[in-house]
C-alpha positions as semicolon CSV with decimal commas, in nm:
position;residue;x (nm);y (nm);z (nm)
1;M;1,433;1,902;1,673
2;A;1,583;1,556;1,720
3;S;1,539;1,303;1,448
4;V;1,190;1,206;1,339
5;V;1,056;0,927;1,116
6;I;0,751;0,921;0,888
7;G;0,515;0,637;0,846
8;V;0,267;0,647;0,557
9;D;-0,041;0,423;0,541
10;V;-0,186;0,370;0,197
11;G;-0,529;0,236;0,298
12;T;-0,841;0,163;0,121
13;S;-1,039;0,452;0,258
14;G;-0,754;0,688;0,236
15;T;-0,386;0,780;0,283
16;K;-0,248;0,897;0,613
17;S;0,106;1,018;0,695
18;G;0,229;1,046;1,049
19;I;0,550;1,198;1,184
20;Y;0,695;1,051;1,507
21;D;0,986;1,137;1,729
22;E;1,220;0,890;1,877
23;A;0,999;0,833;2,179
24;G;0,708;0,731;1,959
25;R;0,517;1,052;2,011
26;L;0,304;1,174;1,726
27;V;0,434;1,514;1,602
28;S;0,177;1,562;1,330
29;S;-0,032;1,387;1,074
30;A;-0,239;1,434;0,762
31;F;-0,514;1,241;0,589
32;E;-0,659;1,237;0,230
33;E;-0,966;1,026;0,132
34;S;-0,915;0,779;-0,154
35;N;-1,090;0,774;-0,478
36;L;-1,232;0,427;-0,550
37;I;-1,344;0,381;-0,910
38;Y;-1,637;0,137;-0,977
39;L;-1,629;0,103;-1,354
40;K;-1,853;-0,213;-1,376
41;P;-2,002;-0,455;-1,137
42;A;-1,734;-0,645;-0,955
43;W;-1,459;-0,392;-1,076
44;V;-1,290;-0,170;-0,813
45;E;-0,979;0,028;-0,920
46;Q;-0,768;0,316;-0,808
47;R;-0,550;0,529;-1,025
48;P;-0,187;0,497;-0,947
49;D;-0,131;0,870;-0,983
50;D;-0,407;0,934;-0,738
51;I;-0,238;0,714;-0,482
52;E;0,105;0,867;-0,550
53;R;-0,040;1,214;-0,518
54;S;-0,218;1,134;-0,191
55;V;0,123;1,028;-0,043
56;H;0,299;1,349;-0,163
57;N;0,013;1,560;-0,028
58;T;-0,011;1,401;0,313
59;I;0,373;1,398;0,369
60;R;0,390;1,766;0,272
61;N;0,090;1,866;0,496
62;A;0,224;1,666;0,794
63;I;0,560;1,831;0,754
64;E;0,406;2,176;0,738
65;R;0,170;2,121;1,020
66;G;0,433;1,990;1,249
67;G;0,692;2,260;1,160
68;V;0,929;1,973;1,085
69;K;1,261;2,054;0,914
70;P;1,319;1,821;0,614
71;A;1,673;1,758;0,741
72;D;1,531;1,611;1,072
73;V;1,348;1,333;0,884
74;A;1,570;1,024;0,930
75;A;1,373;0,794;0,711
76;I;1,026;0,704;0,578
77;A;0,839;0,374;0,531
78;I;0,510;0,305;0,362
79;D;0,257;0,038;0,436
80;G;-0,049;-0,045;0,221
81;Q;-0,339;-0,250;0,098
82;M;-0,237;-0,613;0,097
83;G;-0,470;-0,818;-0,135
84;G;-0,466;-0,624;-0,460
85;V;-0,198;-0,585;-0,720
86;S;-0,021;-0,285;-0,888
87;T;0,192;-0,323;-1,192
88;V;0,509;-0,150;-1,334
89;D;0,699;-0,167;-1,656
90;A;1,081;-0,169;-1,693
91;N;1,088;0,210;-1,621
92;W;0,855;0,186;-1,319
93;E;0,569;0,337;-1,507
94;P;0,228;0,188;-1,414
95;V;0,093;-0,057;-1,677
96;T;-0,254;-0,105;-1,527
97;R;-0,459;0,077;-1,264
98;Y;-0,441;-0,067;-0,910
99;D;-0,643;-0,383;-0,916
100;S;-0,806;-0,352;-0,572
101;W;-0,851;-0,643;-0,326
102;L;-1,213;-0,547;-0,344
103;D;-1,220;-0,615;-0,717
104;T;-1,369;-0,963;-0,805
105;R;-1,339;-0,975;-1,186
106;C;-1,066;-1,244;-1,141
107;A;-1,318;-1,497;-0,993
108;P;-1,295;-1,737;-1,293
109;F;-0,924;-1,780;-1,233
110;L;-0,996;-1,902;-0,871
111;E;-1,124;-2,213;-1,036
112;T;-0,786;-2,281;-1,201
113;L;-0,614;-2,245;-0,867
114;K;-0,848;-2,499;-0,686
115;A;-0,666;-2,798;-0,826
116;H;-0,365;-2,696;-0,610
117;S;-0,551;-2,543;-0,323
118;S;-0,411;-2,775;-0,059
119;E;-0,058;-2,703;-0,163
120;I;-0,128;-2,331;-0,194
121;L;-0,272;-2,330;0,155
122;A;0,016;-2,521;0,310
123;S;0,278;-2,308;0,136
124;S;0,142;-1,959;0,125
125;G;-0,076;-1,980;0,439
126;G;-0,414;-1,910;0,287
127;M;-0,660;-2,047;0,028
128;P;-0,677;-1,871;-0,308
129;S;-0,912;-1,568;-0,285
130;Y;-0,944;-1,229;-0,452
131;N;-0,575;-1,170;-0,401
132;H;-0,264;-1,172;-0,601
133;G;-0,269;-1,518;-0,757
134;P;-0,600;-1,502;-0,951
135;K;-0,534;-1,141;-1,037
136;I;-0,200;-1,221;-1,194
137;L;-0,360;-1,512;-1,396
138;Y;-0,632;-1,267;-1,500
139;W;-0,386;-1,023;-1,653
140;K;-0,179;-1,302;-1,819
141;N;-0,477;-1,477;-1,976
142;E;-0,719;-1,191;-2,054
143;F;-0,471;-0,931;-2,165
144;P;-0,160;-1,085;-2,303
145;E;-0,045;-0,767;-2,468
146;V;-0,057;-0,601;-2,121
147;W;0,117;-0,899;-1,967
148;E;0,413;-0,851;-2,193
149;R;0,460;-0,492;-2,083
150;I;0,444;-0,578;-1,706
151;R;0,787;-0,608;-1,555
152;A;0,662;-0,680;-1,199
153;F;0,351;-0,730;-0,991
154;I;0,380;-0,518;-0,667
155;Q;0,154;-0,362;-0,410
156;P;0,043;0,007;-0,411
157;A;0,273;0,098;-0,115
158;A;0,577;-0,048;-0,296
159;Y;0,469;0,134;-0,622
160;V;0,473;0,465;-0,442
161;A;0,801;0,394;-0,259
162;G;0,958;0,305;-0,585
163;R;0,846;0,626;-0,747
164;L;0,980;0,827;-0,462
165;A;1,316;0,640;-0,497
166;G;1,323;0,645;-0,890
167;L;1,359;0,269;-0,906
168;R;1,342;0,058;-1,223
169;G;1,126;-0,245;-1,280
170;D;1,402;-0,490;-1,215
171;E;1,432;-0,336;-0,865
172;A;1,074;-0,438;-0,766
173;F;1,028;-0,561;-0,413
174;I;0,782;-0,706;-0,165
175;D;0,816;-0,786;0,205
176;P;0,711;-1,114;0,372
177;T;0,389;-0,983;0,536
178;Y;0,219;-0,978;0,199
179;L;0,316;-1,333;0,086
180;S;0,021;-1,526;0,228
181;Y;-0,208;-1,335;-0,020
182;S;0,006;-1,439;-0,316
183;A;-0,092;-1,808;-0,372
184;F;0,256;-1,857;-0,509
185;A;0,476;-1,809;-0,198
186;D;0,652;-2,026;0,056
187;T;0,565;-1,805;0,345
188;A;0,739;-1,994;0,624
189;N;1,067;-1,976;0,435
190;R;1,003;-1,623;0,295
191;R;1,055;-1,719;-0,068
192;W;0,856;-1,788;-0,385
193;N;0,718;-2,131;-0,458
194;E;0,877;-2,173;-0,803
195;D;0,710;-2,514;-0,859
196;L;0,366;-2,351;-0,843
197;I;0,480;-2,063;-1,046
198;S;0,600;-2,295;-1,315
199;H;0,284;-2,508;-1,311
200;Y;0,078;-2,211;-1,405
201;H;0,330;-2,110;-1,675
202;L;0,407;-1,772;-1,514
203;D;0,734;-1,591;-1,541
204;V;0,911;-1,592;-1,212
205;S;1,094;-1,272;-1,312
206;K;0,764;-1,080;-1,281
207;F;0,757;-1,167;-0,908
208;P;0,939;-0,906;-0,701
209;R;1,241;-0,974;-0,479
210;I;1,156;-1,047;-0,114
211;V;1,314;-0,816;0,129
212;D;1,286;-0,736;0,504
213;P;1,044;-0,446;0,584
214;W;1,334;-0,229;0,711
215;H;1,551;-0,299;0,407
216;V;1,637;0,046;0,251
217;I;1,509;0,017;-0,113
218;G;1,638;0,361;-0,220
219;R;1,644;0,734;-0,144
220;V;1,420;1,023;-0,214
221;T;1,501;1,175;-0,557
222;S;1,508;1,539;-0,619
223;A;1,169;1,529;-0,803
224;A;1,008;1,346;-0,513
225;A;1,162;1,586;-0,270
226;A;1,004;1,884;-0,447
227;A;0,667;1,703;-0,445
228;T;0,671;1,598;-0,074
229;G;0,886;1,857;0,107
230;L;1,135;1,589;0,204
231;L;1,507;1,627;0,162
232;A;1,651;1,452;-0,135
233;G;1,851;1,155;-0,027
234;T;1,613;1,064;0,265
235;P;1,622;0,676;0,313
236;I;1,317;0,485;0,219
237;A;1,239;0,151;0,391
238;A;1,058;-0,126;0,209
239;G;0,759;-0,113;0,458
240;C;0,496;-0,381;0,498
241;G;0,127;-0,460;0,461
242;D;-0,121;-0,227;0,636
243;G;-0,246;-0,494;0,867
244;A;0,097;-0,592;0,961
245;A;0,195;-0,223;1,038
246;N;-0,115;-0,192;1,267
247;V;-0,025;-0,505;1,450
248;L;0,332;-0,381;1,517
249;G;0,199;-0,029;1,597
250;G;-0,040;-0,175;1,847
251;G;0,243;-0,357;2,023
252;L;0,104;-0,699;1,940
253;V;0,420;-0,892;1,948
254;E;0,341;-1,183;2,182
255;P;0,180;-1,521;2,101
256;N;-0,191;-1,546;2,178
257;M;-0,254;-1,167;2,162
258;T;-0,587;-1,148;1,983
259;Y;-0,690;-0,825;1,810
260;D;-0,975;-0,672;1,616
261;L;-0,865;-0,453;1,320
262;A;-1,192;-0,261;1,276
263;G;-1,121;-0,059;0,969
264;T;-1,213;-0,078;0,596
265;S;-1,137;-0,447;0,624
266;A;-1,294;-0,600;0,940
267;C;-1,033;-0,842;1,064
268;L;-1,007;-1,076;1,371
269;S;-0,665;-1,229;1,422
270;V;-0,432;-1,377;1,676
271;V;-0,054;-1,378;1,700
272;T;0,128;-1,715;1,707
273;D;0,489;-1,838;1,700
274;R;0,390;-2,145;1,486
275;F;0,327;-2,150;1,113
276;V;0,011;-2,352;1,106
277;T;-0,253;-2,332;0,841
278;D;-0,627;-2,397;0,831
279;H;-0,620;-2,752;0,690
280;V;-0,962;-2,819;0,850
281;S;-1,187;-2,558;0,685
282;G;-0,959;-2,343;0,474
283;T;-1,119;-2,045;0,625
284;M;-0,827;-1,860;0,788
285;I;-0,509;-1,704;0,664
286;T;-0,173;-1,737;0,829
287;S;0,053;-1,450;0,751
288;A;0,412;-1,344;0,841
289;H;0,436;-1,095;1,119
290;V;0,683;-0,810;1,084
291;I;0,884;-0,970;1,368
292;P;1,060;-1,280;1,226
293;G;0,943;-1,606;1,388
294;L;0,591;-1,469;1,449
295;Y;0,278;-1,514;1,242
296;T;-0,085;-1,394;1,261
297;I;-0,386;-1,618;1,201
298;G;-0,694;-1,425;1,098
299;G;-1,004;-1,387;0,885
300;Y;-1,161;-1,068;0,738
301;V;-1,464;-0,930;0,592
302;A;-1,360;-0,749;0,273
303;G;-1,492;-0,395;0,298
304;G;-1,650;-0,451;0,642
305;G;-1,593;-0,080;0,711
306;L;-1,709;0,016;0,365
307;N;-2,052;-0,118;0,447
308;L;-2,096;0,170;0,689
309;R;-1,968;0,414;0,433
310;W;-2,232;0,269;0,179
311;F;-2,496;0,309;0,456
312;R;-2,392;0,656;0,518
313;D;-2,395;0,758;0,157
314;V;-2,692;0,561;0,004
315;I;-2,930;0,505;0,298
316;C;-2,868;0,801;0,497
317;G;-2,793;1,060;0,230
318;P;-3,029;1,337;0,340
319;E;-2,948;1,283;0,711
320;C;-2,572;1,280;0,634
321;K;-2,591;1,624;0,466
322;L;-2,770;1,760;0,774
323;W;-2,517;1,602;1,013
324;E;-2,226;1,754;0,825
325;E;-2,391;2,089;0,837
326;L;-2,422;2,061;1,213
327;G;-2,065;1,961;1,247
328;L;-2,162;1,616;1,355
329;N;-1,955;1,291;1,270
330;P;-2,184;1,076;1,048
331;Y;-2,037;0,747;1,194
332;N;-2,119;0,863;1,548
333;E;-2,477;0,934;1,429
334;I;-2,509;0,597;1,271
335;D;-2,376;0,437;1,595
336;R;-2,660;0,626;1,787
337;M;-2,914;0,492;1,535
338;A;-2,792;0,131;1,594
339;A;-2,815;0,177;1,972
340;N;-3,181;0,265;1,931
341;A;-3,252;-0,084;1,794
342;P;-3,296;-0,389;2,021
343;L;-3,039;-0,662;2,051
344;G;-3,062;-0,881;1,743
345;A;-3,214;-0,592;1,548
346;D;-3,566;-0,733;1,588
347;R;-3,468;-1,045;1,393
348;L;-3,314;-0,840;1,104
349;F;-2,987;-0,991;0,965
350;F;-2,733;-0,837;0,731
351;L;-2,488;-1,018;0,493
352;P;-2,176;-0,796;0,477
353;H;-2,015;-0,951;0,168
354;F;-2,086;-0,691;-0,103
355;A;-1,776;-0,802;-0,290
356;G;-1,791;-1,177;-0,222
357;R;-1,689;-1,360;0,087
358;S;-1,308;-1,382;0,148
359;T;-1,269;-1,612;0,450
360;P;-1,368;-1,872;0,354
361;N;-1,367;-1,773;-0,013
362;D;-1,709;-1,754;-0,182
363;P;-1,682;-1,534;-0,481
364;S;-2,048;-1,543;-0,571
365;M;-2,177;-1,411;-0,236
366;R;-2,313;-1,067;-0,209
367;G;-2,467;-0,842;0,054
368;G;-2,822;-0,800;0,165
369;F;-3,076;-0,765;0,441
370;F;-3,277;-1,067;0,548
371;G;-3,589;-1,056;0,738
372;L;-3,706;-0,701;0,654
373;T;-4,051;-0,613;0,765
374;W;-4,249;-0,285;0,765
375;R;-4,170;-0,237;1,131
376;H;-3,798;-0,217;1,061
377;T;-3,633;0,124;1,053
378;K;-3,282;0,259;0,955
379;D;-3,197;0,197;1,316
380;H;-3,254;-0,170;1,293
381;M;-3,056;-0,171;0,952
382;A;-2,758;0,011;1,122
383;R;-2,754;-0,238;1,411
384;S;-2,776;-0,540;1,185
385;I;-2,481;-0,412;0,986
386;L;-2,271;-0,396;1,302
387;E;-2,390;-0,734;1,439
388;S;-2,302;-0,902;1,111
389;I;-1,934;-0,836;1,172
390;A;-1,954;-0,979;1,516
391;Y;-2,125;-1,293;1,384
392;E;-1,848;-1,339;1,128
393;Y;-1,586;-1,307;1,404
394;S;-1,759;-1,586;1,597
395;L;-1,711;-1,806;1,291
396;Y;-1,350;-1,718;1,269
397;R;-1,291;-1,803;1,640
398;E;-1,452;-2,145;1,576
399;A;-1,233;-2,204;1,280
400;I;-0,905;-2,116;1,460
401;S;-0,996;-2,340;1,755
402;R;-1,045;-2,645;1,522
403;F;-0,701;-2,639;1,354
404;A;-0,503;-2,451;1,623
405;P;-0,636;-2,574;1,953
406;F;-0,321;-2,439;2,124
407;I;-0,438;-2,083;2,084
408;E;-0,553;-1,934;2,416
409;F;-0,819;-1,669;2,373
410;S;-0,830;-1,445;2,678
411;R;-0,921;-1,100;2,556
412;I;-0,955;-0,886;2,234
413;I;-0,758;-0,575;2,172
414;G;-0,931;-0,342;1,933
415;F;-0,809;-0,062;1,708
416;G;-0,920;0,120;1,400
417;G;-1,228;0,344;1,361
418;G;-1,470;0,066;1,452
419;A;-1,313;0,018;1,806
420;K;-1,416;0,372;1,907
421;S;-1,780;0,265;1,916
422;A;-1,882;0,142;2,264
423;L;-2,184;-0,037;2,117
424;F;-1,974;-0,216;1,858
425;R;-1,725;-0,325;2,136
426;Q;-2,009;-0,457;2,346
427;M;-2,153;-0,662;2,067
428;K;-1,821;-0,827;2,000
429;S;-1,755;-0,891;2,360
430;D;-2,097;-1,045;2,407
431;I;-2,094;-1,262;2,093
432;L;-1,734;-1,381;2,152
433;N;-1,768;-1,398;2,530
434;L;-1,434;-1,218;2,572
435;P;-1,334;-0,892;2,737
436;Y;-1,256;-0,622;2,486
437;S;-1,013;-0,346;2,538
438;C;-0,899;-0,045;2,326
439;L;-0,555;0,116;2,319
440;E;-0,488;0,465;2,427
441;R;-0,362;0,577;2,084
442;D;-0,590;0,637;1,792
443;E;-0,339;0,558;1,509
444;F;-0,132;0,243;1,474
445;G;-0,058;0,182;1,106
446;T;0,164;0,499;1,057
447;L;0,321;0,431;1,389
448;G;0,415;0,076;1,282
449;S;0,557;0,199;0,959
450;A;0,750;0,475;1,136
451;M;0,906;0,208;1,371
452;I;1,016;0,029;1,054
453;A;1,166;0,347;0,910
454;G;1,361;0,396;1,237
455;K;1,481;0,042;1,227
456;S;1,609;0,094;0,872
457;V;1,855;0,367;0,986
458;G;1,936;0,235;1,326
459;L;1,726;0,457;1,545
460;F;1,538;0,144;1,675
461;D;1,747;-0,175;1,716
462;D;1,493;-0,420;1,842
463;L;1,154;-0,376;1,677
464;A;0,961;-0,603;1,928
465;A;1,112;-0,417;2,222
466;T;1,033;-0,084;2,054
467;A;0,672;-0,192;1,998
468;R;0,636;-0,293;2,359
469;K;0,784;0,041;2,470
470;F;0,556;0,250;2,245
471;S;0,240;0,034;2,292
472;A;-0,037;0,229;2,450
473;N;-0,210;0,135;2,780
474;Q;-0,542;-0,053;2,737
475;R;-0,856;0,140;2,818
476;N;-1,234;0,116;2,793
477;E;-1,242;-0,245;2,885
478;T;-1,570;-0,391;2,784
479;L;-1,685;-0,706;2,963
480;P;-1,931;-0,956;2,819
481;I;-2,292;-0,930;2,949
482;P;-2,411;-1,290;3,025
483;D;-2,778;-1,222;2,933
484;N;-2,671;-1,062;2,609
485;G;-2,436;-1,352;2,530
486;S;-2,708;-1,612;2,590
487;Q;-2,945;-1,428;2,346
488;Y;-2,666;-1,405;2,092
489;V;-2,602;-1,778;2,090
490;A;-2,916;-1,861;1,892
491;L;-2,881;-1,552;1,669
492;S;-2,520;-1,650;1,586
493;K;-2,625;-2,002;1,507
494;F;-2,901;-1,869;1,277
495;Y;-2,653;-1,641;1,101
496;K;-2,424;-1,933;1,030
497;E;-2,714;-2,127;0,874
498;L;-2,819;-1,815;0,679
499;I;-2,471;-1,785;0,527
500;A;-2,465;-2,149;0,424
501;A;-2,812;-2,146;0,279
502;S;-2,766;-1,810;0,084
503;S;-2,445;-1,934;-0,072
504;V;-2,638;-2,169;-0,294
505;L;-2,872;-1,891;-0,413
506;F;-2,590;-1,653;-0,476
507;D;-2,423;-1,906;-0,687
508;K;-2,737;-1,906;-0,903
509;L;-2,750;-1,534;-0,900
510;S;-2,395;-1,514;-1,036
511;A;-2,507;-1,678;-1,355
512;F;-2,727;-1,371;-1,425
513;E;-2,425;-1,142;-1,357
514;S;-2,208;-1,329;-1,610
């Protein structure tokens, strides 16, 4: 077999490893569901050894399933969750569990960042949210003894890559695609904002060095080779954020390309060649693209996809067991339930912000159904969950148009699990009044990381050209239905009013939580 490359995606729902040949064809893949730990209200963690083990297992399984010889693997790269923080000590041992982007215990420290919110937005690309900045302040101020042991704050993908390579704490790294979530970065210039770091009395040495995604950070150790089935000495590229890997894998490397990343985090974004930030509403996040000189502007519902997982497990528990016994996909069945309900779910609305609202940041907001009556069924509930994401997307498009009027919206390209639903695609097309297309492939994150791995060892010279070459044809074009769109105008307006009105009540509710 000719050379192959491995891309690993450390997502919120699980870890996937994909092996690709030099033509971008998937040789084999493996997936393992993640274990999210909910210790207390607002706490969401993962064990670092669970994450590391999932990477070991999926790489080994993919190698075995594909009949791949370890010597044929030219390089690997790992992408991962972008908003949370992992920690390592001087010996690259974990100091804390992974503090997930879904975890909101750092909320009080958002207040301390608000005094500099304008500078943070202009410099990093996004307003402070449940991301790196307040999490770092949380560990410094709440657990000073833990703070002293932390050598560097990194992301879970970097943690595993460093373990595979046997790195030490002073070799910690991050790539530019994560910087907009940090609150302490100068994203446009791909460096740390040391003035902000100094203002908050943080130690700049605890911030990792910034490297290109294709930078080789090390090579697979003998111990890691035994655990994964890789060959000792295999190069490991730095990798990037999971959202950025999906964008690259989807071939979204041209300005104005608008995409829906319908996964655990429901994200609507557009590619641009200008670093502009949302100075009007502070809603949207501008992040570095893998390709230098490009950026993405987007907003996301934290745990948007997890809401369906919650509905599956909590609301549809008995049905779910039956579906699984019959060999049916629970999410397909939930989709059928939603299709049984009328447009607008018979005036039932859902708030999808179980862990607080991220864009714009509203830490006190929570989830809920609004308008329930005795005539409503699980079908209505399922539909209202899906429609809530499309309503959020309409607000994101409005926000982008206000501060970046040069953006031209022409169509949406969807990928991720949610893009497989014809009903979900139609809702988004109708509410946004844009055509919606899927791509032929089903997997993009591991492909993006595999491209980066190939770039790190010279298999792929020009990443943008490679992404265009590997990008799949668009299919399943969904056109907006005018009658549906006209009905959704009033419903979208009401959703916007509902969000604004409920924010005040959730602020009061948070006092009970504390």
